[in-house]
DSSP file (Angstrom, degrees, kcal/mol; ACC not computed):
  #  RESIDUE AA STRUCTURE BP1 BP2  ACC     N-H-->O    O-->H-N    N-H-->O    O-->H-N    TCO  KAPPA ALPHA  PHI   PSI    X-CA   Y-CA   Z-CA
    1    1 A M              0   0    0      0, 0.0     2,-0.2     0, 0.0     0, 0.0   0.000 360.0 360.0 360.0 145.7    0.0    0.0    0.0
    2    2 A T     >  -     0   0    0      1,-0.1     4,-1.8     4,-0.0     5,-0.1  -0.486 360.0-112.2 -87.8 165.1    1.1    3.5   -0.7
    3    3 A T  H  > S+     0   0    0      1,-0.2     4,-2.3     2,-0.2     5,-0.2   0.837 115.7  56.4 -66.1 -33.4    1.1    6.3    1.9
    4    4 A A  H  > S+     0   0    0      1,-0.2     4,-2.3     2,-0.2    -1,-0.2   0.914 108.8  45.5 -66.5 -42.3   -1.6    8.1    0.1
    5    5 A S  H  > S+     0   0    0      2,-0.2     4,-2.3     1,-0.2    -1,-0.2   0.852 112.4  52.1 -70.7 -31.4   -4.0    5.2    0.2
    6    6 A M  H  X S+     0   0    0     -4,-1.8     4,-2.3     2,-0.2    -2,-0.2   0.890 110.3  48.2 -68.9 -37.4   -3.1    4.6    3.9
    7    7 A Q  H  X S+     0   0    0     -4,-2.3     4,-2.7     2,-0.2    -2,-0.2   0.914 112.2  49.2 -66.6 -42.2   -3.9    8.2    4.7
    8    8 A L  H  X S+     0   0    0     -4,-2.3     4,-2.4     1,-0.2    -2,-0.2   0.915 112.5  48.0 -63.2 -42.0   -7.2    8.0    2.8
    9    9 A A  H  X S+     0   0    0     -4,-2.3     4,-2.4     2,-0.2    -2,-0.2   0.888 111.8  49.5 -64.0 -40.1   -8.0    4.7    4.7
   10   10 A A  H  X S+     0   0    0     -4,-2.3     4,-2.4     2,-0.2    -2,-0.2   0.917 112.7  47.3 -66.6 -43.2   -7.1    6.4    8.0
   11   11 A A  H  X S+     0   0    0     -4,-2.7     4,-2.5     2,-0.2    -2,-0.2   0.907 112.6  49.6 -62.9 -41.2   -9.3    9.4    7.2
   12   12 A S  H  X S+     0   0    0     -4,-2.4     4,-2.1     2,-0.2    -2,-0.2   0.896 111.7  48.2 -64.6 -40.8  -12.2    7.2    6.1
   13   13 A G  H  X S+     0   0    0     -4,-2.4     4,-2.1     2,-0.2    -1,-0.2   0.886 112.1  49.6 -68.0 -36.7  -11.9    5.1    9.3
   14   14 A L  H  X S+     0   0    0     -4,-2.4     4,-2.3     2,-0.2    -2,-0.2   0.904 110.2  50.4 -65.7 -40.7  -11.8    8.3   11.4
   15   15 A M  H  X S+     0   0    0     -4,-2.5     4,-2.5     2,-0.2    -2,-0.2   0.899 110.1  50.3 -64.1 -40.8  -14.9    9.7    9.6
   16   16 A S  H  X S+     0   0    0     -4,-2.1     4,-2.3     1,-0.2    -1,-0.2   0.900 110.2  50.2 -64.5 -40.7  -16.7    6.4   10.2
   17   17 A L  H  X S+     0   0    0     -4,-2.1     4,-2.2     2,-0.2    -2,-0.2   0.909 110.9  48.6 -62.6 -43.2  -15.8    6.5   13.9
   18   18 A V  H  X S+     0   0    0     -4,-2.3     4,-2.5     2,-0.2    -2,-0.2   0.925 112.4  48.3 -64.5 -45.8  -17.1   10.1   14.2
   19   19 A L  H  X S+     0   0    0     -4,-2.5     4,-2.3     1,-0.2    -1,-0.2   0.886 110.7  51.4 -63.8 -37.2  -20.4    9.3   12.5
   20   20 A F  H  X S+     0   0    0     -4,-2.3     4,-2.3     2,-0.2    -1,-0.2   0.908 110.5  47.9 -64.4 -41.9  -20.8    6.2   14.7
   21   21 A I  H  X S+     0   0    0     -4,-2.2     4,-2.1     2,-0.2    -2,-0.2   0.899 112.0  49.9 -65.6 -40.9  -20.3    8.4   17.9
   22   22 A V  H  X S+     0   0    0     -4,-2.5     4,-2.4     2,-0.2    -2,-0.2   0.904 110.8  50.1 -63.1 -41.6  -22.8   11.0   16.5
   23   23 A A  H  X S+     0   0    0     -4,-2.3     4,-2.4     2,-0.2    -2,-0.2   0.907 110.6  48.9 -64.3 -41.3  -25.3    8.2   15.8
   24   24 A V  H  X S+     0   0    0     -4,-2.3     4,-2.2     1,-0.2    -1,-0.2   0.883 110.6  52.2 -65.0 -37.2  -24.9    6.8   19.3
   25   25 A G  H  X S+     0   0    0     -4,-2.1     4,-2.2     2,-0.2    -2,-0.2   0.925 109.7  48.0 -62.3 -46.0  -25.3   10.4   20.8
   26   26 A V  H  X S+     0   0    0     -4,-2.4     4,-2.5     1,-0.2    -2,-0.2   0.915 111.5  50.4 -63.3 -42.5  -28.6   10.9   18.8
   27   27 A L  H  X S+     0   0    0     -4,-2.4     4,-2.6     1,-0.2    -1,-0.2   0.899 109.3  51.7 -63.3 -38.6  -29.9    7.5   20.0
   28   28 A A  H  X S+     0   0    0     -4,-2.2     4,-2.3     2,-0.2    -1,-0.2   0.897 109.2  50.2 -63.5 -39.9  -29.1    8.4   23.6
   29   29 A L  H  X S+     0   0    0     -4,-2.2     4,-2.2     2,-0.2    -2,-0.2   0.909 111.5  48.0 -63.9 -42.5  -30.9   11.7   23.2
   30   30 A L  H  X S+     0   0    0     -4,-2.5     4,-2.3     2,-0.2    -2,-0.2   0.922 112.1  49.2 -64.0 -42.5  -34.0   10.0   21.8
   31   31 A A  H  X S+     0   0    0     -4,-2.6     4,-2.2     1,-0.2    -2,-0.2   0.897 110.9  50.4 -64.5 -38.2  -33.9    7.4   24.6
   32   32 A G  H  X S+     0   0    0     -4,-2.3     4,-2.6     2,-0.2    -1,-0.2   0.881 108.7  52.6 -66.0 -38.1  -33.6   10.1   27.2
   33   33 A G  H  X S+     0   0    0     -4,-2.2     4,-2.2     2,-0.2    -2,-0.2   0.906 109.8  47.6 -64.0 -41.0  -36.6   11.9   25.6
   34   34 A F  H  X S+     0   0    0     -4,-2.3     4,-2.3     2,-0.2    -2,-0.2   0.901 112.2  50.5 -65.0 -40.0  -38.8    8.8   25.8
   35   35 A Y  H  X S+     0   0    0     -4,-2.2     4,-1.9     2,-0.2    -2,-0.2   0.930 111.3  47.2 -62.5 -45.7  -37.7    8.2   29.4
   36   36 A M  H  X S+     0   0    0     -4,-2.6     4,-2.2     1,-0.2    -1,-0.2   0.894 111.5  52.0 -64.2 -39.5  -38.5   11.8   30.4
   37   37 A T  H  X S+     0   0    0     -4,-2.2     4,-2.5     1,-0.2    -1,-0.2   0.905 108.9  49.5 -62.2 -42.7  -41.9   11.6   28.6
   38   38 A S  H  X S+     0   0    0     -4,-2.3     4,-1.8     1,-0.2    -1,-0.2   0.871 110.0  51.6 -67.9 -34.6  -42.8    8.4   30.5
   39   39 A R  H  X S+     0   0    0     -4,-1.9     4,-1.0     2,-0.2    -2,-0.2   0.927 111.4  46.9 -64.1 -45.0  -41.9   10.0   33.8
   40   40 A V  H >X S+     0   0    0     -4,-2.2     4,-0.8     1,-0.2     3,-0.6   0.916 112.5  50.1 -62.8 -43.9  -44.1   13.0   33.1
   41   41 A R  H >< S+     0   0    0     -4,-2.5     3,-0.6     1,-0.2    -1,-0.2   0.848 104.8  57.1 -64.2 -33.4  -47.0   10.8   32.0
   42   42 A S  H 3< S+     0   0    0     -4,-1.8    -1,-0.2     1,-0.2    -2,-0.2   0.766 106.6  50.4 -70.8 -22.8  -46.7    8.6   35.1
   43   43 A N  H << S+     0   0    0     -4,-1.0    -1,-0.2    -3,-0.6    -2,-0.2   0.621  94.2  93.3 -86.8 -15.2  -47.2   11.8   37.3
   44   44 A E  S << S-     0   0    0     -4,-0.8     3,-0.1    -3,-0.6    -3,-0.0  -0.343  88.3 -98.1 -75.7 158.1  -50.3   12.9   35.3
   45   45 A S        -     0   0    0      1,-0.1    -1,-0.1    -2,-0.1    -2,-0.1  -0.449  51.6 -92.7 -71.5 152.8  -53.8   12.0   36.4
   46   46 A P        -     0   0    0      0, 0.0    -1,-0.1     0, 0.0     3,-0.1  -0.223  44.4 -96.5 -66.5 156.2  -55.3    9.0   34.6
   47   47 A R        -     0   0    0      1,-0.1     2,-0.1    -3,-0.1    -3,-0.0  -0.394  49.6 -95.6 -68.3 149.4  -57.4    9.5   31.5
   48   48 A P        -     0   0    0      0, 0.0    -1,-0.1     0, 0.0     5,-0.1  -0.383  37.3-120.6 -68.4 144.6  -61.2    9.6   32.1
   49   49 A R    >   -     0   0    0      1,-0.1     3,-1.5    -3,-0.1     4,-0.5  -0.327  32.6 -99.5 -74.8 164.5  -63.1    6.3   31.6
   50   50 A P  G >  S+     0   0    0      0, 0.0     3,-1.1     0, 0.0    -1,-0.1   0.854 124.3  54.1 -56.0 -35.8  -65.9    6.2   29.1
   51   51 A E  G 3  S+     0   0    0      1,-0.2    -2,-0.0     0, 0.0     0, 0.0   0.676 105.7  55.1 -72.6 -15.2  -68.6    6.6   31.7
   52   52 A E  G <  S+     0   0    0     -3,-1.5    -1,-0.2     2,-0.1     3,-0.1   0.455  83.8 111.2 -93.6  -2.2  -66.8    9.8   33.0
   53   53 A Q  S <  S-     0   0    0     -3,-1.1    -4,-0.0    -4,-0.5     0, 0.0  -0.395  81.6 -92.6 -71.1 149.2  -66.8   11.4   29.5
   54   54 A P        -     0   0    0      0, 0.0     2,-0.3     0, 0.0    -1,-0.1  -0.298  42.2-149.1 -61.6 145.8  -69.1   14.4   29.1
   55   55 A K        -     0   0    0     -3,-0.1    -3,-0.0     1,-0.0     0, 0.0  -0.836  20.2-100.9-116.6 154.7  -72.6   13.8   27.8
   56   56 A L        -     0   0    0     -2,-0.3     5,-0.1     1,-0.1    -1,-0.0  -0.408  46.9-101.6 -66.0 147.0  -75.0   15.9   25.7
   57   57 A P    >   -     0   0    0      0, 0.0     3,-2.0     0, 0.0    -1,-0.1  -0.286  34.9-105.6 -64.1 159.6  -77.7   17.7   27.6
   58   58 A P  T 3  S+     0   0    0      0, 0.0     3,-0.1     0, 0.0    -2,-0.1   0.836 120.2  56.7 -56.5 -33.5  -81.2   16.1   27.5
   59   59 A E  T 3  S-     0   0    0      1,-0.3     2,-0.2     0, 0.0    -3,-0.0   0.418 114.4-116.0 -82.4   4.4  -82.4   18.8   25.1
   60   60 A G    <   -     0   0    0     -3,-2.0    -1,-0.3     2,-0.0     2,-0.0  -0.491  59.8  -7.7  99.3-167.5  -79.7   18.0   22.6
   61   61 A A  S    S-     0   0    0     -2,-0.2     2,-0.3    -5,-0.1    -5,-0.0  -0.318  71.9-111.2 -69.1 147.8  -76.7   19.9   21.2
   62   62 A V        -     0   0    0      1,-0.0     2,-0.3    -2,-0.0    -1,-0.1  -0.590  32.8-148.1 -79.2 138.2  -76.4   23.6   22.0
   63   63 A H        -     0   0    0     -2,-0.3     2,-0.1     1,-0.0    -1,-0.0  -0.778  21.0 -98.9-110.6 153.8  -76.9   25.9   19.1
   64   64 A E        -     0   0    0     -2,-0.3     2,-0.5     1,-0.0    -1,-0.0  -0.428  30.0-154.4 -69.1 139.0  -75.4   29.3   18.5
   65   65 A V        -     0   0    0     -2,-0.1     2,-0.6     2,-0.1    -1,-0.0  -0.973   5.9-159.0-115.3 121.4  -77.4   32.4   19.4
   66   66 A R        +     0   0    0     -2,-0.5     2,-0.3     2,-0.0    -2,-0.0  -0.889  28.3 141.6-104.0 125.0  -76.6   35.5   17.4
   67   67 A Q        -     0   0    0     -2,-0.6     2,-0.3    29,-0.0    33,-0.1  -0.987  47.3-115.2-155.3 154.2  -77.6   38.8   19.0
   68   68 A N        -     0   0    0     -2,-0.3    29,-2.9    31,-0.3     2,-0.4  -0.725  30.5-151.6 -89.5 143.0  -76.3   42.3   19.3
   69   69 A R  E     -A   96   0A   0     -2,-0.3     2,-0.4    27,-0.2    25,-0.0  -0.913   4.8-156.9-117.8 144.8  -75.5   43.5   22.8
   70   70 A E  E     -A   95   0A   0     25,-2.9    25,-2.7    -2,-0.4     2,-0.1  -0.953  20.8-124.8-117.7 138.5  -75.5   47.0   24.2
   71   71 A S  E     -A   94   0A   0     -2,-0.4    23,-0.2    23,-0.2    22,-0.1  -0.442  31.9 -98.8 -79.7 156.9  -73.5   48.1   27.2
   72   72 A A        -     0   0    0     21,-1.9     2,-0.2    -2,-0.1    -1,-0.1  -0.377  46.0 -99.1 -68.7 152.3  -75.1   49.7   30.2
   73   73 A E        -     0   0    0      1,-0.1    -1,-0.1    -2,-0.1     3,-0.0  -0.489  31.6-117.3 -75.6 144.1  -74.8   53.4   30.5
   74   74 A I        -     0   0    0     -2,-0.2    -1,-0.1     1,-0.1    15,-0.0  -0.657  42.3-101.1 -77.6 132.9  -72.2   55.0   32.7
   75   75 A P        -     0   0    0      0, 0.0     2,-0.2     0, 0.0     9,-0.2  -0.253  34.1-120.0 -59.5 139.6  -73.8   56.9   35.5
   76   76 A R        -     0   0    0      7,-0.1    -3,-0.0    -3,-0.0     0, 0.0  -0.564  20.7-142.5 -78.7 141.2  -74.0   60.7   35.0
   77   77 A I        -     0   0    0     -2,-0.2     3,-0.1     4,-0.1    -1,-0.0  -0.909  20.9-118.4-106.4 127.6  -72.2   62.8   37.6
   78   78 A P    >   -     0   0    0      0, 0.0     3,-2.0     0, 0.0    -1,-0.0  -0.307  44.8 -85.8 -61.5 148.8  -73.9   66.1   38.6
   79   79 A K  T 3  S+     0   0    0      1,-0.2     3,-0.1     0, 0.0     0, 0.0  -0.301 114.4  24.1 -58.6 133.1  -71.8   69.2   37.9
   80   80 A G  T 3  S+     0   0    0      1,-0.4    -1,-0.2    -3,-0.1     2,-0.2   0.145  97.2 108.0  97.4 -18.7  -69.4   70.0   40.7
   81   81 A E  S <  S-     0   0    0     -3,-2.0    -1,-0.4     1,-0.1    -4,-0.1  -0.508  77.4 -98.7 -87.7 161.5  -69.2   66.5   42.1
   82   82 A R        -     0   0    0     -2,-0.2    -1,-0.1    -3,-0.1     2,-0.0  -0.505  41.1-108.0 -79.3 149.1  -66.1   64.3   41.8
   83   83 A P        -     0   0    0      0, 0.0     2,-0.2     0, 0.0    -1,-0.1  -0.317  37.0 -99.6 -71.6 158.2  -66.1   61.7   39.0
   84   84 A L        -     0   0    0     -9,-0.2    -7,-0.0     1,-0.0     5,-0.0  -0.494  32.7-132.5 -74.7 145.0  -66.3   58.0   39.9
   85   85 A T    >>  -     0   0    0     -2,-0.2     3,-1.6     1,-0.1     4,-0.7  -0.596  28.9-103.0 -91.3 162.6  -63.1   55.9   39.9
   86   86 A P  G >4 S+     0   0    0      0, 0.0     3,-0.8     0, 0.0    -1,-0.1   0.844 120.7  53.8 -57.3 -36.1  -63.0   52.6   38.1
   87   87 A Y  G 34 S+     0   0    0      1,-0.2    -3,-0.0     0, 0.0     0, 0.0   0.669 102.8  58.8 -76.1 -12.7  -63.3   50.5   41.3
   88   88 A E  G <4 S+     0   0    0     -3,-1.6     2,-0.2     2,-0.1    -1,-0.2   0.636  89.6  88.2 -85.2 -15.7  -66.5   52.5   42.3
   89   89 A L  S << S-     0   0    0     -3,-0.8     3,-0.1    -4,-0.7     2,-0.0  -0.607  77.7-131.2 -81.4 145.0  -68.2   51.4   39.1
   90   90 A S        -     0   0    0     -2,-0.2     2,-0.4     1,-0.2    -1,-0.1  -0.223  48.4 -62.9 -80.7 178.6  -70.1   48.1   39.2
   91   91 A N        -     0   0    0      1,-0.1     2,-1.6    -2,-0.0    -1,-0.2  -0.536  56.2-129.0 -63.6 122.1  -69.7   45.4   36.6
   92   92 A M        -     0   0    0     -2,-0.4    -1,-0.1    -3,-0.1   -18,-0.1  -0.573  32.1-162.1 -79.9  90.0  -70.9   47.1   33.5
   93   93 A D        -     0   0    0     -2,-1.6   -21,-1.9   -22,-0.1     2,-0.3  -0.160   5.7-137.4 -67.9 164.6  -73.4   44.5   32.3
   94   94 A S  E     -A   71   0A   0    -23,-0.2   -23,-0.2   -22,-0.0    -1,-0.1  -0.830  12.1-156.1-119.6 162.8  -74.7   44.4   28.8
   95   95 A R  E     -A   70   0A   0    -25,-2.7   -25,-2.9    -2,-0.3     2,-0.0  -0.918  34.3 -84.0-134.3 158.5  -78.3   43.8   27.6
   96   96 A P  E     -A   69   0A   0      0, 0.0   -27,-0.2     0, 0.0     2,-0.1  -0.380  50.7-115.7 -63.4 142.6  -79.7   42.5   24.3
   97   97 A S        -     0   0    0    -29,-2.9   -29,-0.2     2,-0.1    -3,-0.0  -0.469   8.1-135.3 -78.4 152.1  -80.1   45.3   21.7
   98   98 A E  S    S+     0   0    0     -2,-0.1     2,-0.3     2,-0.0    -1,-0.1   0.759  88.3  68.5 -79.6 -23.8  -83.5   46.2   20.5
   99   99 A T        -     0   0    0      1,-0.1   -31,-0.3     2,-0.1    -2,-0.1  -0.743  63.5-159.0 -97.2 145.7  -82.4   46.3   16.9
  100  100 A T        +     0   0    0     -2,-0.3     2,-0.4   -33,-0.1    -1,-0.1   0.458  60.5 110.6 -97.6  -3.8  -81.4   43.2   14.9
  101  101 A E  S    S-     0   0    0      1,-0.1    -2,-0.1   -33,-0.0     3,-0.0  -0.587  70.2-127.1 -76.0 128.9  -79.3   45.1   12.4
  102  102 A R        -     0   0    0     -2,-0.4     2,-0.1     1,-0.1    -2,-0.1  -0.547  26.5-110.3 -76.1 136.2  -75.6   44.5   12.7
  103  103 A P        -     0   0    0      0, 0.0     2,-0.3     0, 0.0    -1,-0.1  -0.433  38.5-167.8 -67.3 138.7  -73.5   47.7   13.0
  104  104 A R        -     0   0    0     -2,-0.1     2,-0.1    -3,-0.0     3,-0.1  -0.909  23.8-107.4-125.4 154.0  -71.3   48.4   10.0
  105  105 A W        -     0   0    0     -2,-0.3     3,-0.1     1,-0.1     2,-0.1  -0.430  47.7 -95.4 -71.9 153.3  -68.4   50.7    9.3
  106  106 A S    >   -     0   0    0      1,-0.1     3,-2.0    -2,-0.1    -1,-0.1  -0.388  51.2 -87.8 -70.3 152.3  -69.2   53.7    7.1
  107  107 A K  T 3  S+     0   0    0      1,-0.3    -1,-0.1    -3,-0.1     3,-0.1  -0.344 114.7  19.8 -62.6 136.0  -68.3   53.3    3.5
  108  108 A G  T 3  S+     0   0    0      1,-0.3    11,-0.3    12,-0.1     2,-0.3   0.411  97.1 120.4  85.5  -1.6  -64.8   54.3    2.7
  109  109 A S    <   -     0   0    0     -3,-2.0    -1,-0.3    10,-0.1     9,-0.1  -0.687  64.6-136.9 -95.4 150.5  -63.7   53.9    6.3
  110  110 A S        -     0   0    0     -2,-0.3    -1,-0.1     2,-0.2     3,-0.1   0.736  37.4-124.7 -78.7 -20.7  -60.9   51.5    7.3
  111  111 A G  S    S+     0   0    0     -5,-0.1     2,-0.3     1,-0.1    -1,-0.1   0.265  82.1  46.3  96.0 -11.5  -62.9   50.3   10.3
  112  112 A S  S >  S-     0   0    0     -7,-0.0     3,-1.6     0, 0.0     2,-0.3  -0.991  94.5 -88.8-155.6 158.9  -60.2   51.0   12.8
  113  113 A F  T 3  S+     0   0    0     -2,-0.3     0, 0.0     1,-0.3     0, 0.0  -0.544 114.2   4.9 -70.8 128.0  -57.8   53.7   13.8
  114  114 A G  T 3  S+     0   0    0     -2,-0.3    -1,-0.3     3,-0.1     0, 0.0   0.733  84.9 141.1  73.5  20.7  -54.6   53.2   11.8
  115  115 A G  S <  S-     0   0    0     -3,-1.6    -2,-0.1     1,-0.1     3,-0.1   0.534  70.1-112.8 -77.2  -4.5  -56.0   50.3    9.8
  116  116 A G  S    S+     0   0    0      1,-0.3    -1,-0.1    -4,-0.2    -3,-0.1   0.419  72.7 130.0  92.6  -2.4  -54.3   51.5    6.7
  117  117 A G  S    S-     0   0    0     -5,-0.3    -1,-0.3     1,-0.1    -7,-0.1  -0.275  70.7-111.1 -81.1 172.9  -57.4   52.4    4.7
  118  118 A L        -     0   0    0      1,-0.1    -9,-0.1    -9,-0.1    -1,-0.1   0.742  51.7-146.6 -74.2 -23.3  -58.0   55.7    2.9
  119  119 A G        -     0   0    0    -11,-0.3     2,-0.3     2,-0.0   -10,-0.1  -0.110  39.4 -40.1  77.7 175.4  -60.7   56.7    5.4
  120  120 A A              0   0    0      1,-0.1   -12,-0.1   -14,-0.0   -11,-0.1  -0.601 360.0 360.0 -77.2 129.4  -63.8   58.8    4.6
  121  121 A H              0   0    0     -2,-0.3    -1,-0.1   -12,-0.0   -13,-0.1   0.360 360.0 360.0-117.8 360.0  -63.1   61.6    2.1
């Protein structure tokens, strides 16, 4: 054998050894991942049995209800009195709207501030 072919064989053997070590490392990482997953699963609560699964209500499936909502009015403060602070306001409930027409943006408006549209001209 010539020295060139021996050097090529040595480099090839070294490359094979490096690839083998990398493959063993990847397999060790995968095995560690499976081990960690099994440990996490063993600490979780068990899956519900079929009889513990949710059931449909007696009246059947729930259907979507579309309605417009209007917010409650903010109380007016008489002139000269101090304004209410946020924690003094109650939960501002909403109520069903009397109109069934859905609100729309005006024609030519972008629909939001800074939305990139031309706006009304």
